[in-house]
C-alpha positions as CSV (number, residue, x, y, z in Angstrom):
1,X,103.5,103.3,74.5
2,X,100.0,103.0,76.5
3,X,100.2,102.4,80.0
4,X,97.4,101.6,82.4
5,X,97.7,103.0,86.1
6,X,96.0,101.9,89.2
7,X,96.1,104.5,91.8
8,X,97.2,107.4,89.4
9,X,95.9,110.3,91.3
10,X,98.0,109.3,94.2
11,X,100.9,111.1,95.6
12,X,103.5,108.8,93.2
13,X,100.8,108.3,90.5
14,X,100.0,112.3,89.9
15,X,103.9,112.5,89.6
16,X,104.1,109.2,87.3
17,X,101.7,110.2,85.1
18,X,103.3,113.6,84.4
19,X,106.6,111.8,83.2
20,X,105.3,109.0,81.4
21,X,103.1,112.2,79.4
22,X,106.1,114.3,79.1
23,X,107.9,111.2,77.2
24,X,105.4,110.7,74.7
25,X,103.3,107.9,76.4
26,X,99.6,107.6,76.5
27,X,97.8,106.9,79.8
28,X,94.8,105.0,81.2
29,X,93.9,105.3,84.4
30,X,91.5,103.5,86.8
31,X,89.8,105.2,89.4
32,X,86.9,103.9,92.4
33,X,85.6,107.4,91.8
34,X,83.4,108.2,88.8
35,X,83.8,111.8,89.5
36,X,87.4,111.4,88.7
37,X,86.9,110.0,85.3
38,X,87.8,112.3,82.7
39,X,89.3,112.3,79.4
40,X,92.3,114.8,78.3
41,X,95.1,114.7,75.4
42,X,96.5,111.1,75.9
43,X,95.1,110.7,79.3
44,X,91.9,108.6,79.6
45,X,89.8,107.8,82.8
46,X,88.1,104.5,83.4
47,X,85.8,103.4,86.4
48,X,86.5,100.1,88.6
49,X,85.4,98.7,92.0
50,X,87.9,96.0,93.1
51,X,85.7,95.4,95.9
52,X,82.6,94.6,93.9
53,X,84.8,92.9,91.0
54,X,83.7,95.7,88.5
55,X,86.4,97.1,86.0
56,X,85.4,99.1,82.8
57,X,87.4,96.3,80.4
58,X,87.7,99.1,77.6
59,X,90.7,100.4,79.7
60,X,92.9,97.2,78.6
61,X,92.6,98.1,74.9
62,X,95.8,98.8,73.5
63,X,97.6,98.5,76.8
64,X,101.3,97.5,76.7
65,X,102.2,97.8,80.5
66,X,100.2,98.0,83.8
67,X,101.5,99.9,86.6
68,X,99.8,98.9,89.7
69,X,100.0,101.5,92.7
70,X,96.5,101.2,94.0
71,X,96.3,100.3,97.7
72,X,95.0,102.0,100.7
73,X,97.0,104.5,102.8
74,X,98.7,102.5,105.8
75,X,99.4,105.6,107.7
76,X,95.6,105.5,109.1
77,X,95.1,104.2,112.5
78,X,95.0,100.0,112.2
79,X,91.5,99.0,113.2
80,X,90.9,95.4,112.8
81,X,88.6,96.6,110.2
82,X,91.5,98.8,108.6
83,X,93.8,96.1,108.7
84,X,91.6,94.1,106.3
85,X,90.9,97.0,104.1
86,X,94.9,97.5,103.5
87,X,95.3,93.8,102.7
88,X,92.2,93.4,100.5
89,X,92.8,97.0,98.9
90,X,96.0,95.2,97.3
91,X,95.1,91.8,96.8
92,X,91.4,92.2,95.4
93,X,92.5,94.7,92.9
94,X,95.2,92.5,91.5
95,X,92.8,89.5,91.2
96,X,90.3,91.7,89.1
97,X,93.3,92.8,86.7
98,X,94.4,89.5,86.7
99,X,90.8,87.7,85.8
100,X,90.2,90.5,83.2
101,X,93.7,89.6,81.3
102,X,93.4,85.9,81.8
103,X,89.5,86.2,80.2
104,X,90.1,88.6,77.4
105,X,92.4,89.2,74.4
106,X,95.1,91.7,75.5
107,X,98.6,92.8,74.4
108,X,100.1,93.6,77.8
109,X,103.7,92.8,78.4
110,X,104.7,94.0,81.6
111,X,103.2,94.7,85.3
112,X,105.1,97.2,87.5
113,X,103.8,96.8,90.7
114,X,104.3,98.8,94.0
115,X,105.5,97.0,97.1
116,X,107.1,97.6,100.7
117,X,109.9,97.0,102.6
118,X,108.0,95.8,105.6
119,X,108.6,92.4,104.4
120,X,112.4,92.5,105.4
121,X,113.1,91.4,109.1
122,X,113.9,94.4,111.8
123,X,117.6,94.8,111.8
124,X,119.9,97.5,112.9
125,X,123.2,95.7,111.2
126,X,122.3,93.8,108.5
127,X,121.8,95.6,104.8
128,X,119.3,93.3,102.9
129,X,119.0,92.9,99.3
130,X,116.4,91.0,97.0
131,X,118.1,87.7,97.6
132,X,117.2,87.9,101.0
133,X,114.1,85.6,101.5
134,X,113.6,85.7,105.7
135,X,110.1,87.4,106.0
136,X,109.5,89.6,109.2
137,X,106.9,88.5,111.7
138,X,104.6,91.5,111.5
139,X,101.1,92.6,110.5
140,X,103.1,94.8,107.3
141,X,105.0,91.9,106.4
142,X,102.3,89.9,105.9
143,X,100.5,92.7,103.7
144,X,103.6,92.7,101.6
145,X,103.9,88.8,101.1
146,X,100.0,88.4,100.4
147,X,100.1,91.4,97.8
148,X,103.4,90.2,96.0
149,X,101.9,86.7,95.8
150,X,99.0,88.6,93.9
151,X,100.9,90.2,91.5
152,X,103.4,87.1,91.0
153,X,100.4,85.3,89.3
154,X,100.5,87.5,86.4
155,X,103.9,85.5,85.5
156,X,101.3,82.6,84.6
157,X,100.0,84.7,81.8
158,X,103.4,85.1,80.3
159,X,103.7,88.8,81.7
160,X,107.0,90.5,83.1
161,X,106.4,91.0,86.6
162,X,108.3,93.9,88.3
163,X,107.8,94.1,92.3
164,X,109.2,97.3,93.5
165,X,110.0,97.4,97.4
166,X,109.4,101.3,98.4
167,X,111.4,102.7,101.5
168,X,110.0,105.7,102.8
169,X,109.1,108.6,100.0
170,X,110.3,111.9,100.3
171,X,108.0,114.3,99.2
172,X,107.3,118.2,100.1
173,X,103.3,118.0,99.6
174,X,102.5,114.6,100.7
175,X,103.5,111.2,102.4
176,X,105.6,111.0,105.8
177,X,108.1,114.2,105.0
178,X,105.4,116.7,106.1
179,X,104.7,114.7,109.4
180,X,108.3,114.6,110.3
181,X,108.6,118.5,109.3
182,X,105.7,120.0,111.4
183,X,107.3,119.4,114.7
184,X,110.6,120.4,113.7
185,X,109.4,123.7,111.9
186,X,107.2,124.5,115.5
187,X,110.9,124.1,117.4
188,X,109.4,120.8,119.1
189,X,111.3,118.2,117.0
190,X,113.0,115.3,118.4
191,X,114.2,112.0,117.2
192,X,112.1,108.8,118.3
193,X,113.4,106.2,120.5
194,X,117.0,106.0,120.6
195,X,117.1,107.2,117.0
196,X,119.3,104.6,115.8
197,X,116.5,102.7,113.7
198,X,117.8,103.0,110.0
199,X,115.4,104.3,107.7
200,X,115.9,103.3,104.0
201,X,114.3,106.5,101.9
202,X,113.5,107.8,98.6
203,X,113.1,111.0,97.0
204,X,110.2,111.2,95.0
205,X,111.8,112.0,91.9
206,X,113.9,109.0,91.9
207,X,111.1,106.6,92.5
208,X,109.1,107.9,89.7
209,X,112.0,107.8,87.4
210,X,112.9,104.3,88.8
211,X,109.6,103.2,87.9
212,X,109.8,104.8,84.4
213,X,113.2,103.1,84.1
214,X,112.0,99.4,84.8
215,X,109.2,100.4,82.3
216,X,111.4,101.6,79.5
217,X,113.9,98.9,79.8
218,X,111.3,95.7,80.3
219,X,112.8,94.7,83.7
220,X,111.6,92.1,85.9
221,X,112.0,90.5,89.1
222,X,112.4,92.5,92.4
223,X,113.9,95.8,93.2
224,X,114.3,97.6,96.0
225,X,113.5,101.4,95.8
226,X,115.5,103.2,98.1
227,X,118.2,105.6,97.9
228,X,121.8,104.2,98.1
229,X,122.1,106.0,101.5
230,X,119.6,105.1,104.4
231,X,120.1,107.3,107.2
232,X,119.3,106.4,111.3
233,X,116.3,108.3,112.7
234,X,118.2,110.9,114.9
235,X,120.5,111.5,111.9
236,X,117.4,112.3,109.6
237,X,115.5,114.5,112.4
238,X,119.0,116.4,112.7
239,X,119.2,116.9,108.5
240,X,115.4,118.4,108.7
241,X,116.4,120.8,111.4
242,X,119.6,121.8,109.2
243,X,117.6,122.5,106.4
244,X,114.9,124.1,108.2
245,X,117.5,126.0,110.3
246,X,115.5,125.4,113.3
247,X,117.1,124.1,116.6
248,X,116.8,120.6,118.4
249,X,116.7,120.5,121.9
250,X,114.0,118.1,122.7
251,X,114.5,114.6,124.2
252,X,114.0,111.8,122.7
253,X,110.3,110.7,122.4
254,X,110.1,107.3,124.0
255,X,108.1,104.6,122.0
256,X,105.4,103.9,124.3
257,X,104.3,107.4,123.6
258,X,103.8,106.8,120.5
259,X,102.0,104.1,120.4
260,X,99.4,105.3,123.1
261,X,98.8,108.2,120.0
262,X,99.1,106.0,116.9
263,X,98.3,102.5,118.4
264,X,99.9,99.3,116.5
265,X,100.9,102.3,113.8
266,X,103.3,103.4,115.6
267,X,105.8,100.8,114.4
268,X,106.3,102.7,111.4
269,X,107.9,105.4,113.1
270,X,110.4,102.9,115.0
271,X,111.1,100.2,112.3
272,X,114.8,99.6,111.1
273,X,115.5,98.5,107.8
274,X,118.6,99.1,106.1
275,X,118.0,98.0,102.7
276,X,120.7,98.2,99.3
277,X,120.0,99.9,96.2
278,X,122.5,97.8,94.1
279,X,120.7,95.7,92.2
280,X,118.9,98.5,90.2
281,X,122.1,100.9,90.0
282,X,123.5,97.6,88.5
283,X,121.2,97.7,85.7
284,X,122.2,101.0,85.3
285,X,119.6,103.2,87.0
286,X,121.3,106.4,88.6
287,X,120.0,108.6,91.5
288,X,119.3,112.3,91.1
289,X,119.2,112.3,95.2
290,X,121.5,109.8,96.5
291,X,122.3,112.0,99.6
292,X,119.8,113.0,102.2
293,X,120.7,117.0,102.5
294,X,120.6,117.2,98.7
295,X,117.3,115.6,98.9
296,X,115.9,118.0,101.5
297,X,117.7,120.9,99.8
298,X,115.8,120.3,96.6
299,X,112.4,120.0,98.7
300,X,112.8,122.8,101.0
301,X,115.1,125.4,99.6
């Protein structure tokens, strides 16, 4: 199978490329950096610039599936200009891919897009599944809504569309976890706010396996890409400290302090989303790291 990946050199894309190649697939990837265009065995790079509407159309020759991971990092201060970039990096890239497929012969059967859990409303008690249609009233929820709408258009071209609403990705070398680990390693770790906010998370190994699973089985629809066992911020902080053999004695960090430091982006630390993974499990997917302690032990021991 030949797969076109956007965002292939990012945290998730790098691991996903490895998994696809290990299983005998050919990868085409799109990059906005001409320096990153390279050809290796079964791994071919092509330049694109969604902002300017430029794409190397050769990237789609023989492609069966598109995996769409491209999007500006949300873990940077949200100035008005950067908010615009967060949205457009997702919607313009989808629009460019859509137009290329619409205007050229192709054999693409499926598009699998990253998406976010921010679309679900805040709740400390409700467990959300993919049938819930209520949308949170926040900037990030609006990002996810526009993002998913841009991907849904591919259904009009006859493609199967998959949207993976991804929780906090736990990896050793990137994403949120190393930032959580730093203060705990230094002995100054603490829970955020009251620590009761629920965080739906997923080990990166499970996430890339989930992408592979939906491609291999040609699934379609929305899936929550989260572990079966969400955890409170307080319990997560304790679990990290236990894994690193570090004490926890600092008082919880008030929300207003993090808002001063991070601005509006601080919502990422205090958001509470409890999501169900039953839908993907009922399709036959098995999590390798369903429990937080097993996941942390794998990454840090």
